[in-house]
Each structure stands twice: as C-alpha cells, then as structure tokens.
C-alpha positions in Angstrom: 6.0 -16.6 -1.4 2.7 -18.0 0.0 2.2 -17.3 3.7 1.7 -20.3 5.9 -1.8 -19.1 6.8 -2.7 -18.9 3.1 -1.3 -22.5 2.6 -3.5 -23.8 5.4 -6.5 -21.9 4.0 -5.9 -23.3 0.5 -5.9 -26.8 1.8 -9.1 -26.2 3.9 -10.8 -24.7 0.9 -9.7 -27.4 -1.5 -10.9 -30.2 0.8 -14.2 -28.5 1.3 -14.8 -27.8 -2.4 -13.9 -31.4 -3.3 -16.2 -32.8 -0.7 -19.2 -30.7 -1.7 -18.7 -31.4 -5.4 -17.8 -35.1 -5.1 -20.6 -35.9 -2.6 -23.2 -34.1 -4.7 -22.1 -35.9 -7.8 -22.2 -39.3 -6.0 -25.7 -38.6 -4.6 -27.6 -38.0 -7.8 -28.8 -41.5 -8.2 -29.3 -42.4 -4.6 -32.9 -41.1 -4.2 -35.9 -40.8 -6.5 -37.3 -37.8 -8.3 -39.8 -36.4 -5.8 -43.1 -34.6 -6.0 -43.9 -32.1 -7.0 -41.2 -30.1 -8.8 -38.5 -32.7 -9.8 -41.0 -35.4 -10.8 -43.1 -32.9 -12.8 -40.1 -31.5 -14.7 -38.5 -34.9 -15.1 -41.7 -36.2 -16.7 -41.8 -33.3 -19.1 -38.2 -34.2 -20.1 -39.1 -37.9 -20.4 -42.0 -37.1 -22.7 -39.8 -34.8 -24.8 -37.2 -37.6 -25.0 -39.9 -40.2 -26.0 -41.8 -38.1 -28.5 -39.0 -36.2 -30.1 -40.9 -32.9 -29.7 -38.0 -30.6 -28.7 -40.1 -27.4 -29.2 -42.9 -27.5 -26.7 -42.5 -29.1 -23.2 -45.6 -31.3 -22.5 -47.4 -31.3 -19.1 -48.9 -34.6 -20.3 -49.4 -36.2 -23.6 -51.1 -33.7 -25.8 -51.1 -31.0 -23.1 -48.5 -28.2 -23.7 -46.7 -26.7 -20.8 -46.7 -23.0 -21.1 -45.3 -22.2 -17.6 -41.6 -22.2 -18.5 -39.3 -22.0 -21.5 -37.7 -25.3 -22.6 -34.0 -25.0 -21.5 -34.4 -27.1 -18.3 -36.3 -29.7 -20.3 -33.6 -29.8 -23.0 -31.0 -30.4 -20.4 -32.7 -33.4 -18.8 -33.7 -34.8 -22.2 -30.1 -34.7 -23.2 -29.2 -36.5 -20.0 -31.7 -39.2 -20.8 -30.2 -39.5 -24.3 -26.7 -40.1 -22.9 -27.4 -42.0 -19.6 -30.9 -43.4 -20.0 -34.2 -42.5 -18.3 -33.2 -42.5 -14.7 -32.5 -40.2 -11.8 -28.8 -39.7 -12.8 -29.7 -38.8 -16.4 -32.3 -36.3 -15.3 -30.1 -34.5 -12.8 -26.5 -34.6 -14.1 -26.9 -31.9 -16.7 -28.2 -29.4 -14.1 -25.3 -30.3 -11.8 -22.8 -29.7 -14.6 -24.4 -26.3 -15.1 -23.9 -25.7 -11.4 -20.3 -26.7 -11.7 -20.0 -24.2 -14.6 -21.2 -21.4 -12.2 -18.5 -22.4 -9.7 -15.8 -22.4 -12.4 -17.0 -19.0 -13.7 -16.8 -17.5 -10.3 -13.4 -19.0 -9.6 -12.0 -17.6 -12.8 -13.5 -14.1 -12.3 -12.4 -13.8 -8.6 -8.9 -15.0 -9.4 -8.5 -12.5 -12.2 -10.2 -9.6 -10.4 -8.3 -10.0 -7.2 -5.1 -11.3 -8.7 -5.2 -14.2 -6.2 -5.8 -17.9 -6.7 -6.6 -18.1 -3.0 -9.4 -15.6 -3.3 -10.6 -17.3 -6.4 -10.7 -20.6 -4.5 -12.4 -18.9 -1.5 -15.2 -17.6 -3.7 -15.8 -20.9 -5.5 -15.8 -22.8 -2.3 -18.2 -20.5 -0.5 -20.6 -20.9 -3.4 -20.2 -24.7 -3.6 -20.7 -25.1 0.2 -23.8 -22.8 0.4 -26.3 -25.4 1.4 -29.1 -24.4 -1.0 -26.8 -24.0 -4.0 -25.3 -27.5 -3.8 -28.8 -29.0 -3.2 -30.6 -27.1 -5.9 -27.9 -27.4 -8.5 -28.3 -31.1 -8.5 -32.1 -31.0 -8.8 -34.3 -31.1 -11.9 -35.4 -27.4 -11.7 -35.2 -24.2 -13.8 -33.2 -22.2 -11.2 -29.7 -23.5 -11.9 -29.6 -22.6 -15.5 -31.2 -19.2 -14.7 -28.5 -18.6 -12.1 -25.8 -19.4 -14.7 -27.4 -17.1 -17.2 -27.6 -14.1 -14.8 -24.0 -14.8 -13.5 -22.7 -14.8 -17.1 -24.4 -11.6 -17.9 -23.4 -9.8 -14.7 -19.7 -10.9 -14.8 -19.6 -10.1 -18.6 -21.0 -6.7 -17.9 -18.4 -5.9 -15.3 -15.6 -7.1 -17.6 -16.9 -5.1 -20.5 -17.4 -2.0 -18.3 -13.8 -2.2 -17.3 -12.5 -2.5 -20.8 -11.6 -6.1 -20.9 -11.7 -8.1 -24.2 -14.6 -7.2 -26.4 -16.0 -10.7 -26.3 -17.3 -9.9 -22.8 -19.8 -7.5 -24.3 -21.3 -10.2 -26.5 -21.3 -12.7 -23.6 -23.5 -10.2 -21.7 -26.2 -10.6 -24.4 -25.7 -14.3 -24.7 -26.3 -14.6 -20.9 -29.6 -12.6 -21.3 -30.7 -14.8 -24.2 -30.0 -18.0 -22.2 -32.0 -16.4 -19.4 -34.9 -15.9 -21.7 -34.7 -19.6 -22.6 -34.4 -20.7 -19.0 -37.1 -18.7 -17.2 -38.1 -15.9 -19.5 -38.1 -12.1 -18.9 -37.4 -12.7 -15.2 -33.7 -12.9 -16.1 -33.7 -9.5 -17.8 -35.7 -8.0 -14.9 -33.2 -9.3 -12.3 -30.2 -8.1 -14.3 -31.9 -4.8 -15.0 -32.7 -4.1 -11.4 -29.0 -4.7 -10.4 -27.5 -2.6 -13.2 -30.1 0.2 -13.1 -29.5 0.8 -9.4 -25.7 0.6 -9.8 -25.6 2.9 -12.9 -27.6 5.8 -11.3 -25.0 7.1 -8.8 -22.1 9.1 -10.2 -23.9 9.3 -13.6 -22.4 6.0 -14.6 -25.3 5.5 -17.0 -23.9 8.2 -19.3 -21.1 5.7 -20.2 -23.3 2.8 -20.7 -23.7 3.1 -24.5 -20.0 3.1 -25.1 -19.3 0.0 -22.9 -21.5 -2.6 -24.6 -21.9 -3.6 -28.3 -25.6 -2.7 -28.3 -26.1 -3.2 -32.1 -24.6 -6.5 -32.7 -25.2 -7.7 -29.2 -28.9 -7.1 -29.5 -29.0 -8.9 -32.8 -27.2 -11.8 -31.2 -29.7 -11.8 -28.3 -32.6 -11.9 -30.8 -31.1 -14.6 -32.9 -30.7 -16.9 -29.9 -33.9 -16.2 -27.9 -36.6 -15.1 -30.3 -36.9 -18.1 -32.7 -38.1 -20.5 -30.0 -40.7 -18.1 -28.8 -42.1 -17.6 -32.3 -42.1 -21.3 -33.1 -43.7 -22.2 -29.7 -46.5 -19.7 -30.3 -47.1 -21.1 -33.8 -47.2 -24.6 -32.5 -49.5 -23.8 -29.5 -51.3 -20.5 -30.0 -52.0 -18.7 -26.7 -48.6 -19.5 -25.2 -47.2 -15.9 -25.2 -50.3 -14.4 -23.5 -50.2 -17.0 -20.8 -46.5 -16.9 -20.2 -45.8 -13.2 -20.4 -49.0 -11.8 -18.8 -50.0 -14.7 -16.5 -46.6 -16.1 -15.3 -44.7 -12.8 -15.2 -47.3 -10.3 -14.0 -50.4 -11.9 -12.4 -48.4 -14.6 -10.7 -46.4 -12.1 -8.7 -48.8 -9.3 -8.0 -52.1 -11.3 -7.5 -51.9 -13.2 -4.3 -53.3 -16.7 -4.7 -53.5 -16.3 -8.4 -56.1 -18.7 -9.8 -55.0 -18.7 -13.4 -52.2 -21.3 -13.0 -53.0 -24.0 -15.5 -50.5 -26.5 -13.9 -51.0 -26.4 -10.2 -51.6 -23.8 -7.5 -49.8 -20.6 -6.7 -47.5 -20.6 -3.6 -49.0 -17.9 -1.4 -46.7 -16.5 1.2 -46.6 -13.5 3.4 -45.1 -10.6 1.6 -41.5 -10.1 2.6 -40.9 -13.8 3.2 -38.2 -13.8 0.5 -35.8 -12.2 3.0 -36.2 -15.1 5.4 -35.7 -17.5 2.6 -32.5 -15.6 1.6 -31.0 -15.9 5.1 -31.7 -19.6 5.1 -30.6 -20.2 1.5 -27.2 -18.6 2.2 -26.4 -20.7 5.2 -23.9 -21.4 6.6 -22.4 -18.1 5.3 -25.2 -15.7 5.9 -24.2 -15.0 9.6 -20.6 -14.4 8.5 -21.8 -12.0 5.8 -23.9 -10.1 8.3 -21.0 -10.0 10.8 -18.7 -8.6 8.1 -21.3 -6.0 7.3 -21.7 -5.0 10.9 -18.0 -4.6 11.3 -18.0 -2.0 8.6 -20.8 -0.1 10.3 -19.2 -0.3 13.7 -16.0 1.1 12.4 -17.9 3.9 10.6 -16.3 2.9 7.3 -17.8 3.1 3.9 -18.5 -0.4 2.6 -17.5 0.8 -0.9 -13.7 0.7 -0.6 -12.9 0.3 -4.3 -13.0 3.3 -6.6 -14.5 1.2 -9.4 -17.7 0.4 -7.4 -17.1 -3.3 -7.1 -18.7 -3.8 -3.7 -21.9 -1.9 -4.5 -22.1 -3.8 -7.8 -22.0 -7.1 -6.0 -24.4 -6.0 -3.3 -27.0 -4.9 -5.8 -26.6 -8.1 -7.7 -27.2 -10.0 -4.5 -30.2 -8.0 -3.4 -32.1 -7.9 -6.8 -34.1 -11.1 -6.2 -35.2 -10.0 -2.7 -36.1 -6.5 -3.9 -38.2 -7.9 -6.7 -40.0 -10.5 -4.7 -40.5 -8.5 -1.5 -43.9 -7.5 -2.8 -44.8 -10.9 -4.3 -47.3 -13.2 -2.6 -46.4 -16.2 -4.7 -42.8 -17.2 -4.1 -40.6 -20.3 -3.5 -37.3 -20.5 -1.6 -35.5 -21.4 -4.8 -36.1 -17.8 -6.1 -33.1 -16.8 -4.0 -30.7 -18.9 -6.0 -29.6 -16.2 -8.5 -28.3 -14.1 -5.5 -26.0 -16.9 -4.3 -23.0 -16.2 -6.7 -23.1 -12.5 -5.8 -23.1 -13.5 -2.1 -20.0 -15.6 -2.6 -18.3 -12.8 -4.4 -19.3 -10.2 -1.9 -18.1 -12.3 1.0 -14.8 -12.6 -0.9 -14.6 -8.9 -1.4 -15.3 -8.2 2.3 -12.6 -10.7 3.2 -10.1 -8.9 1.0 -10.9 -5.6 2.8 -10.9 -7.1 6.3 -9.7 -10.7 6.4 -11.3 -13.1 8.8 -9.4 -15.9 10.7 -9.1 -18.8 8.3 -10.5 -21.2 10.8 -13.8 -19.5 10.5 -14.2 -20.9 7.0 -14.3 -24.4 8.4 -17.9 -23.7 9.1 -18.5 -24.7 5.5 -17.9 -28.4 6.4 -21.4 -28.3 7.8 -22.7 -28.5 4.3 -21.2 -31.9 3.2 -22.3 -33.3 6.6 -25.8 -32.0 5.9 -25.7 -33.5 2.4 -24.7 -36.9 3.7 -27.4 -36.8 6.3 -30.2 -35.7 3.9 -29.3 -38.1 1.1 -29.0 -41.0 3.6 -32.4 -40.1 5.1 -34.0 -40.1 1.6 -32.1 -43.2 0.4 -33.0 -45.4 3.5 -36.4 -43.7 3.9 -35.8 -42.5 7.4 -38.1 -39.7 6.5 -41.2 -39.7 4.3 -40.2 -39.7 0.7 -42.7 -38.0 -1.6 -42.2 -40.4 -4.6 -44.0 -43.3 -6.1 -40.9 -45.1 -7.3 -40.9 -48.0 -4.8 -44.6 -48.8 -5.3 -44.3 -48.6 -9.0 -41.2 -50.9 -8.9 -43.5 -53.4 -7.3 -46.1 -52.8 -10.0 -43.5 -53.4 -12.8 -42.5 -56.7 -11.2 -46.1 -58.1 -11.7 -46.6 -60.5 -14.6 -49.8 -58.7 -15.7 -48.2 -55.2 -15.7 -47.5 -55.1 -19.4 -51.0 -56.0 -20.5 -53.2 -54.3 -17.9 -54.2 -50.7 -17.3 -52.8 -48.7 -14.4 -54.9 -46.2 -12.4 -54.6 -43.9 -9.5 -57.8 -43.4 -7.5 -58.3 -39.7 -6.9 -55.1 -37.7 -7.9 -52.1 -39.1 -9.8 -48.8 -37.8 -8.5 -46.3 -36.5 -10.9 -43.8 -39.2 -9.8 -46.5 -41.7 -10.5 -46.6 -40.5 -14.1 -42.8 -40.4 -14.4 -42.1 -43.8 -12.9 -44.9 -45.5 -14.9 -43.5 -44.0 -18.1 -46.8 -42.2 -18.6 -49.0 -45.2 -18.3 -50.7 -44.3 -15.0 -54.0 -42.5 -15.4 -56.3 -40.8 -12.9 -59.7 -42.3 -12.0 -62.5 -40.6 -10.0 -63.6 -42.0 -6.6 -67.1 -42.1 -8.1 -66.4 -45.5 -9.7 -69.8 -45.5 -11.5 -68.5 -42.9 -13.9 -65.8 -45.2 -15.3 -65.9 -48.8 -13.9 -68.9 -50.0 -16.0 -67.0 -49.1 -19.2 -63.8 -50.8 -18.0 -63.0 -53.9 -20.0 -59.3 -54.7 -19.4 -57.9 -56.0 -16.1 -56.3 -53.1 -14.2 -54.0 -52.2 -11.4 -55.2 -49.4 -9.2 -53.3 -47.5 -6.5 -55.3 -46.0 -3.6 -54.8 -44.7 -0.1 -54.6 -47.5 2.5 -57.6 -45.9 4.3 -59.7 -46.1 1.2 -62.4 -48.8 1.2 -63.7 -48.5 -2.3 -65.5 -51.6 -3.5 -65.0 -52.4 -7.2 -68.4 -54.1 -7.9 -68.2 -57.3 -10.1 -64.4 -57.2 -10.0 -62.1 -59.4 -8.1 -59.2 -57.4 -6.6 -56.1 -58.6 -4.9 -53.4 -56.7 -3.1 -50.1 -56.8 -5.0 -48.0 -54.2 -3.2 -48.0 -51.4 -0.7 -46.1 -48.4 0.6 -46.4 -46.7 3.9 -49.5 -44.8 2.7 -50.8 -46.6 -0.4 -51.9 -50.0 -1.6 -51.5 -51.5 -5.1 -54.5 -53.7 -6.2 -54.9 -55.9 -9.2 -58.5 -56.2 -10.4 -60.0 -58.6 -13.0 -63.6 -59.4 -13.9 
C-alpha cells in the first residue's frame, strides 16, 4: 500500500517531469541556432546533409573538421532528413538522446531500489536540473557523450552485480559510442571513476571475471575503429590533430594556439568546480546539505555493502577531477556528471529521506526555461544569431542572383542561415572590390562607414547592430 506522502510525492514528481520534458520539446523551434557552438555544429550537419559526405564533418566546404568525431553531426543530419533544415530538425535528435538518458536512469533506479517512486525521483531530478534540460536540447556533443558514459557506468554496475550478461556487452557499446561522440575523453572519464572505485577492498581482483573482455573488446573495436581509419584515410593528419592536439595540448597548455577552428577557452584552473555547482542547480544545495547531514551525524556515507554510494560519488566527481588542472574548459564539460548526481541524490534520500515539499524546488527549472526561451524568442535580450537579418536578405528579389558577403568576420549563424552562400570579405576593399563583377549584398556593422567606390549601395535591411546593403555597379 502506497503511503499518502508517497502519493503526493509521485504527483509532484510527475508534474515536474512532464513540465520539463514538454516545455523543452515545445521550445526547440522558438529561437534560432546561436553563435558560436550551435550554429557551428548546425552548419556542419547542414553541409553533411547537403553533400552526402557522412564520413568527415566539414567546417566549411572543402575544409574538414578534425575537432570532434561525427556522432553529433550524424544526429542533426538525420534530423534534417526527417524534418527539414530548421531549428527543430537540428535539435530534436539531441533532445531524444537526453530523454533516453532520463529513461535509462528511471529504469536503473527503479530496479536497483525496488521502488517506482525512487525511479521517478531520480528521473525527475535529472530532467529538472537546469543545465541538463537546456543542453540536451542544444546542438552540441555533450548530450550523446553523457548518454554513452551513463550507459557504460550503469552497465558496469549491473554486470558487476551479476545481472544478465548483456550488460557486459552494453558496457563496451557505451565506450564505443563515447569514442564516436567525443573521442578518448569518454574512456578517460569512465576510467577515472572505475579505477578509483576498484582500488579499495581489492575490488580490482574481480574485474576480469565480471566483464566479457574478449568479445566485448572486439565489439568495441568493430563499432568505433572503422570510422577513425576511414576518416584518417580521407583526410590524412586527422588522428595526430585529434588525439594529440584536442586531447592533450588543449587541456594542459593554457591558451593553446593550435586550435584550427577557433580559440581555446582559457579559464582559471579549478573553475570547473564552480561550473559544477551552477550546472547542478537547483539541486546542488540540497546535495551538499544531505552530505553535511552525514558528516554532522558522524555517519559513514557508504551505507550499502556493495559500494553503491561511493560508485555514484566517483562517477559524479570524475569530470571535475579531470578538468581541475585544465585551463581550457567550458561549463558544458560538467554534463556527464549530472546523471550520477541525480542517482546520488536519490541514494541519499533513500538513506535519510527529506520532506517531499523540498522537491518542489525543481519547479524553478520550467519557470526558468519559459523565461529564457521567451527572452530569446521575443528578443528581450541580445540574440547572437543572424537569422532575422538573413530572413530580410532572402526576401530581396536580387538575393538568388547576387553574391552575399560579410565585411570582416562571418558568424557561423551567417553561414548556416545563408545555406553556405555567405562569404567573408576584408575591410581592405582594394584587395577584392576591383575584381568584383556581380552585384552583391554585404552585411557590415552599423558603425562601419566603408565606401564601396564606383558602386551604388542601398540599405535593404538591418538588425540592432548590423546593416544589410545591396550594391551594384
């Protein structure tokens, strides 16, 4: 018989989960792909969809992108195939992967704790974690990486505890998907968690009996290796740049100058911990409170004999431990820790339940989502996207038969929303204007006063910061 408090908690959690999932789904097409990350990755997917080159993501036509494996590009390209080249098509595959993580955690927590309520609690905590619900609906690499790591970690736990043998193979499948989503980083994060957990009590001695290392390794190689070999064959130099540059120099060389596709994100070392606290809101204060309760009562956090709490704790801490000494980080690097955070909070609730009303704090997230999407949709805040200006360009009669330029730097969203037609032009017009024969549109900052000699230019559109000009001889 379900206790009344459990019934109320279930209703609260179901409403919260439905709001977070429903609102995020409804929001996907309400704001443009924004610079720099979403528009850049969206353009790579658009080029892949247009050219049919499903092997090498392209930074621009003819310029291979060696910075990431292709799984994120495959997802958005498939979305374009089904829904057309638009914001919804670009984002929906990533959100579905996010929903997959929520479902995976619900199933795991429900079976592990023998409680649908705790399964629902875990799924809802994850879905209402502000950074998770935002990032899982974005065109990024982090959602599929988080799914891959979650699949590997949960599969390892199930295989370790003697569940069906398929879990052992799913562990290696998760690692292979991680290699296709963000490369060796997935193996490193899983490796940190498991190594630190296996060392105490000589657990590592049982490792070789708990996983199907032979067939599992063959399965991993069969899934992950072919793309790497084909990619290196198509564009020689990829492996050196991706393995050495992106996975060693990027993280240990502050301000690394070898990035071919942008600039490194230099931050003070240790900033990842602040990012973690913010990324786990609104649940991070409650998690810390639960932890302090254990310390105050002089109780060992590890209540279970099988080591579940420490397993979840190390899974959660792995990204922060890895990136503590990195000078080049983003807030999204915390995302692989969020499923473990939700499971750990559920585990601590099982040990020392909190008042169910406390979980109503999660309703802050759908309110935040409504406010943020509204601000972007109605442009109450500055939107870093060229969509509106390029919509004005597309409406011009001359658009189909004229060139399109950006004076100075072309934003990634300018490339995406012009379907690759926009090109960069130097502010030194003498280097290119004398050779220009076709009429052209050019987008420049409002404060720019460039004079296009011997050309007649008319204003055809504008945004808050830029002007669209049409120039003809």
